[in-house]
N, C-alpha and C positions, 0 to 999 in steps of 0.2 A: 434116418431115425423112425422105428415106427410112431404110428399116431399117435399109439397112446403113451407116449414116452413124452414128444408134443404134451397131449391133454397134462400132463406130472409136472412140466414144465412150466409152464401156463398156470394152473392152478397156484402150488408153490410158487410163481408169481405172487399170482393175486391172495395169497393166504402173505404171505408175506413181506410185501410191504404193500405203498399205501398209493397207488397210483392212477393216477389220474389222467395223465396225456406223454405224450412218444416221448418228454423228458424224461419219469418216470422211471419208463419200459430202460431207456438208456443208459437212468446209473446203476439200476437191479442188474441189468445186464453185465455194468460191466462190477460191482462189485462181488456175481456170483461167475463170471470169465477171469479173477484173482482170487476167492479163493482155491476153482477149478486150478492153477496153476500155480496155488498154494500148496493146495494136496499132492500133488508132483512130486515136487521140489522136496516137501517132506518124504518122501511114500522113496523116490531115488536116496537121497542122504541115508536112509536108516537099510536100502539093498549095502549102502556104498559102503558103511559104514561095521557089515553086515553084524548089528542088528538094536531091535525098536532100542527105540530113548523109555528110562527107564528098566533098562533090565537089568540085574545084576545077579543072573546065573548063569553068564559065562565069562573067563579073561578077555583079558580084551586091552588091543595091544594098542587105540587109536580110543579116542576118548571126548567127547560132545564140548566147545570150548562157547558157547550164548548160540548170537545171533547178530549178524547188521543185517542196514536198513541197506532194499536198493531199491531204487527208482528208478522203475520200467512207463518205459513207451510203451502203448500198439491203439489196435483201428476203435479203441472203449475209454479211446482217454493213459493220461498216467496214470503213478498209484502205486504206491508203497512195497511194496513185500520185505517180512523179513529173513535170511536166509543165515538158513546152518550155518553154524562153522563148527573142523575137529578139530584136535591142539595139534596137527600135520598141517595145517590145508591140505590138504591130496582133496579134497572132495567139495570145497565152496567154490 
C-alpha cells in the first residue's frame, strides 16, 4: 500500500470515528474490515447472479431472496454479516 493510501485511511479513521486510544482504533479497524467483507460478498453475489440488485431490465432465471445473518470470527473479533440469498440457494 502506498504511503498516500495509508494517509487516506488514517484521515478516514480520524474523521469517522471518535478515536482516543488503541481500543478505539481496534474497534474502527474491525468495523472497516466487516464493511469490506460485506461489500466484497455482495459484489460476488451480484456477479454470480448475473445482474445487480434492482436490475429489472433483464430476464432472470433466478431471483434474490433476502438475507440471512451469519456470525463471523476473525482476528478483529466476532461480528455479524448479512449474507444474500437466492431462490435456488446455489450462491449462498
